[in-house]
N, C-alpha and C positions, 0 to 999 in steps of 0.2 A: 504495500500500502504503498502511494506515492504523499508528500507532506500534504499535497492539497486535497485531499482525502480522508488524509489523518485529524483535518482540520474540519472539514466539510463533517463528521463523524464526531465529531469534541462539541462542536454546535449541534448540531442533530439533540446531543446528550444533554446537550443543557435546557437545553428549549424544553425538550419532553418533559424533565427533570421539575421547568418551574411549571407546567403543561399540569404535573403528579402531585405539585406543592399549591398551589391555584393563584404560584405567584404570578404568573399570564396566564387571559380567559382563550380560548383559542378564536373566536370574536377576531382577536385585539391583536394577531397576527398576521405577517404582508404577509405576499403572495410567497414571496421569497426563503421566509422562514419555517412555511408550510412547505414550500416544497421543499427544502433544505430536510424534516422532517420524515416524510411520503418516501426520498431517496435512500433512506439510513433503511429505517425499516419497512420499503422494499425488496431492498438487497437483504434481512433477516428475513424474507418471507411471511411478513403477519399480512397476512389477507383482504386486499380490496373493503373490503366491509367491514371488519375490524378499524381499516385505519378511520375509514370515514366514522367512524363509531366516537376519535378519538378528535376529531376537527369539531368534529358539531357539525360538517357537510355531505353531503350526498356523493355516492359514492364514480356518479359522476366526472365531476373535479376534482376525485383524484386518478381518475383515468386520465382525466386533461392534463392533469400536472402528470403524471408518467410520460403520455406523450411525449408535455416539452420536455423534461428530461432529457427521453432518449432522444431527441432531437437536437440537444444539449449534444450529451454524447455521439451525437452525427458530424454537429460541427470540427469536433475534433479529426475527424477520421479523412482521410486524402484523399482518399478515390472519390471522388465527385458521384458516380451512378451505385454505389454500394453504401453512401452512407447512413445512412435509415434502415437500411434491414440492418447491418451490421451491427447498428445503436443498438438496435431494438434485443438481437442476439444475444449483445454480448451481454444489456442487462439482466437478460430471461436466466442466463448462464449464472449470472452470480449471483441474481438472490433463488433459486433451483439446489445451488451448489450450498449458500448459506442455512438455506432451508432444511437440506439434507444432512449439514454438519450439525445443527441444531438439536434433531428431533433426532438423530442419528439412525434415520434411514437410507442406508448409505447404496440402496436402489433406485432410490431419486437422482444418483450422480452419477449414474452410467444411461 
């Protein structure tokens, strides 16, 4: 994990801790703050429905956040024709791998 990914993970954990302790409310988050958390939670294999419930938004909002995140990952790719597809598969792979490791269900990783 590179330094940028570590900062994002740290920021997400801080925001989620503040939400849990009610220091901030879900409606007080900016879109960028929510997306940092969505990125982290999705990578941890948390279901979209659970994430939506945490932030008091509909699942479509979370899917839109994930699509925006995939576009961000895709913009880091150098191949123009495959940016979106590769970004999508990269995020799905990471999410599935982390879920498999967390649940110790290694069948998901293959």
